[in-house]
C-alpha positions as CSV (number, residue, x, y, z in Angstrom):
1,X,0.0,0.0,0.0
2,X,1.1,3.5,-0.8
3,X,-0.3,6.6,1.0
4,X,-0.4,9.6,-1.3
5,X,-0.9,13.1,0.1
6,X,-2.8,14.9,-2.7
7,X,-5.8,17.0,-3.3
8,X,-5.7,16.1,-7.0
9,X,-7.3,13.0,-8.4
10,X,-4.8,10.1,-8.7
11,X,-4.9,6.9,-10.8
12,X,-5.4,4.1,-8.3
13,X,-5.4,1.3,-10.9
14,X,-1.9,0.2,-10.3
15,X,-2.0,-3.6,-10.5
16,X,0.6,-4.4,-7.7
17,X,-0.3,-1.8,-5.1
18,X,-3.2,-0.1,-3.4
19,X,-3.0,3.7,-3.4
20,X,-4.6,5.4,-0.5
21,X,-5.3,9.1,-1.2
22,X,-5.2,11.5,1.8
23,X,-6.0,15.2,1.5
24,X,-2.9,17.5,1.7
25,X,-4.1,19.3,4.8
26,X,-4.2,16.1,6.8
27,X,-1.7,16.1,9.7
28,X,1.1,13.6,9.0
29,X,1.2,12.5,12.6
30,X,-2.5,11.5,12.3
31,X,-1.7,9.4,9.3
32,X,1.1,7.6,11.1
33,X,-1.2,6.9,14.1
34,X,-3.9,5.5,11.8
35,X,-1.4,3.3,10.1
36,X,0.0,2.1,13.4
37,X,-3.5,1.4,14.6
38,X,-4.1,-0.8,11.5
39,X,-0.9,-2.7,12.2
40,X,-1.9,-3.2,15.8
41,X,-5.3,-4.4,14.8
42,X,-4.0,-7.0,12.3
43,X,-1.3,-8.1,14.6
44,X,-3.8,-8.8,17.4
45,X,-6.2,-10.5,15.0
46,X,-3.4,-12.8,13.7
47,X,-2.3,-13.6,17.3
48,X,-5.8,-14.4,18.4
49,X,-6.3,-16.8,15.5
50,X,-2.9,-18.4,16.0
51,X,-3.7,-19.0,19.7
52,X,-7.1,-20.6,18.8
53,X,-5.4,-22.9,16.3
54,X,-2.8,-24.0,18.9
55,X,-5.6,-24.5,21.5
56,X,-7.4,-26.7,18.9
57,X,-10.6,-24.6,19.1
58,X,-13.4,-25.7,16.8
59,X,-12.7,-25.1,13.2
60,X,-15.9,-23.1,12.8
61,X,-14.7,-20.7,15.5
62,X,-11.3,-20.3,13.8
63,X,-13.0,-19.9,10.4
64,X,-15.3,-17.2,11.6
65,X,-12.5,-15.3,13.2
66,X,-10.3,-15.7,10.2
67,X,-13.1,-14.4,7.9
68,X,-13.7,-11.3,10.1
69,X,-12.2,-8.9,7.5
70,X,-13.9,-10.3,4.5
71,X,-16.8,-8.2,3.0
72,X,-18.4,-11.1,1.1
73,X,-19.6,-14.4,2.4
74,X,-17.4,-17.5,2.1
75,X,-17.8,-21.2,2.3
76,X,-15.5,-24.1,3.1
77,X,-16.0,-27.3,1.1
78,X,-14.3,-30.6,1.3
79,X,-12.3,-31.8,-1.7
80,X,-15.5,-33.4,-3.2
81,X,-17.3,-30.0,-3.0
82,X,-19.6,-30.9,-0.1
83,X,-20.3,-27.9,2.2
84,X,-18.5,-28.1,5.5
85,X,-19.1,-24.6,6.9
86,X,-19.9,-21.0,6.0
87,X,-18.9,-17.6,7.4
88,X,-20.1,-14.1,6.8
89,X,-23.5,-12.7,6.1
90,X,-24.9,-15.4,3.8
91,X,-28.1,-14.3,2.1
92,X,-30.6,-16.9,3.2
93,X,-33.2,-15.7,0.6
94,X,-30.8,-15.3,-2.3
95,X,-33.2,-16.9,-4.9
96,X,-31.3,-17.6,-8.1
97,X,-27.9,-17.2,-6.6
98,X,-25.3,-19.8,-6.2
99,X,-25.7,-19.5,-2.4
100,X,-29.3,-20.6,-2.7
101,X,-28.2,-23.9,-4.4
102,X,-25.3,-24.5,-2.0
103,X,-27.4,-24.0,1.1
104,X,-30.3,-26.0,-0.3
105,X,-28.3,-29.0,-1.6
106,X,-25.3,-28.9,0.7
107,X,-22.7,-28.9,-2.0
108,X,-21.2,-26.7,-4.7
109,X,-22.7,-27.2,-8.2
110,X,-20.7,-29.0,-10.8
111,X,-18.9,-26.5,-13.0
112,X,-18.7,-26.5,-16.8
113,X,-14.9,-26.0,-16.8
114,X,-13.7,-28.8,-14.4
115,X,-10.4,-29.1,-16.1
116,X,-9.5,-25.4,-15.6
117,X,-10.6,-25.6,-11.9
118,X,-8.5,-28.7,-11.3
119,X,-5.4,-27.1,-12.8
120,X,-5.9,-24.0,-10.8
121,X,-6.5,-25.9,-7.5
122,X,-3.2,-27.9,-8.1
123,X,-1.3,-24.6,-8.1
124,X,-2.2,-24.1,-4.5
125,X,-2.9,-20.3,-4.6
126,X,-6.2,-18.4,-4.6
127,X,-7.6,-17.6,-8.0
128,X,-10.5,-15.8,-9.7
129,X,-13.2,-17.8,-11.4
130,X,-16.4,-17.0,-13.4
131,X,-18.3,-19.9,-14.7
132,X,-20.2,-19.9,-18.0
133,X,-23.4,-21.5,-16.6
134,X,-26.4,-19.9,-14.9
135,X,-24.1,-18.4,-12.3
136,X,-22.0,-16.4,-14.8
137,X,-22.9,-13.2,-13.0
138,X,-21.0,-14.2,-9.9
139,X,-17.4,-13.4,-9.7
140,X,-15.8,-16.0,-7.4
141,X,-12.5,-16.3,-5.5
142,X,-11.4,-19.8,-4.9
143,X,-8.6,-21.1,-2.7
144,X,-7.5,-24.7,-2.2
145,X,-6.8,-26.0,1.3
146,X,-4.0,-28.4,1.4
147,X,-2.5,-30.7,4.1
148,X,0.9,-32.3,3.3
149,X,0.5,-31.4,-0.4
150,X,-3.0,-33.1,-0.6
151,X,-6.1,-31.1,-1.5
152,X,-8.4,-31.5,1.5
153,X,-10.7,-28.6,1.0
154,X,-11.7,-25.6,-1.0
155,X,-12.6,-22.0,0.0
156,X,-15.1,-20.3,-2.2
157,X,-16.5,-16.8,-2.0
158,X,-18.7,-14.7,-4.3
159,X,-19.0,-11.0,-4.9
160,X,-22.6,-11.0,-3.9
161,X,-22.4,-7.8,-1.8
162,X,-19.4,-5.9,-3.2
163,X,-16.9,-6.4,-6.0
164,X,-13.7,-8.0,-5.0
165,X,-10.9,-5.6,-4.1
166,X,-7.2,-6.2,-3.8
167,X,-7.7,-6.2,0.0
168,X,-10.4,-8.9,-0.3
169,X,-8.1,-11.1,-2.4
170,X,-5.2,-10.6,0.1
171,X,-7.5,-11.4,3.0
172,X,-8.6,-14.6,1.3
173,X,-5.0,-15.6,1.0
174,X,-4.6,-15.1,4.7
175,X,-7.8,-17.1,5.5
176,X,-6.4,-19.9,3.3
177,X,-3.1,-19.8,5.3
178,X,-4.9,-19.9,8.7
179,X,-7.3,-22.7,7.7
180,X,-4.4,-24.8,6.4
181,X,-2.7,-24.4,9.7
182,X,-5.9,-25.2,11.6
183,X,-6.5,-28.4,9.6
184,X,-2.9,-29.5,10.3
185,X,-3.6,-29.7,14.1
186,X,-7.4,-30.3,14.1
187,X,-8.9,-33.7,14.9
188,X,-12.4,-32.6,13.7
189,X,-12.1,-34.0,10.1
């Protein structure tokens, strides 16, 4: 992230960074304090999750805490696409959305492009996906959950409330990391 002091409009479309524009009259000490507050918040959040993982707290509790900073709802599926748990504000009456099908049937629908998905999941990193079926209006972020190089689960989220941002993508990567750690010590599954 880059903080820019400017009253002029700036181009914030840089692909590898987030530009945060702050008006010129802002006190630099206030900016430093706000940035430090953010570091403190995320450090405490990470420490809390790590402690819960080591204490072997229930995976749903860890998942909910790890997903605190996500704007859109997220689900955790097993490697066969059966729903294990959800977190976030899931729209219970989202008729016609992928969430309606997932919550009703208990699993993620079969996708048209299974070969692409399989290749992406093998890479081990979160990726963007948009299917060509009836849910083509949903942008999705998907992240594999691995244990000892074996795919054991899949995180899936949709942009049902807000479009995905660079921060949302980065936070999904963090959730993936926490859940992989949680599964490595959990005896739930």
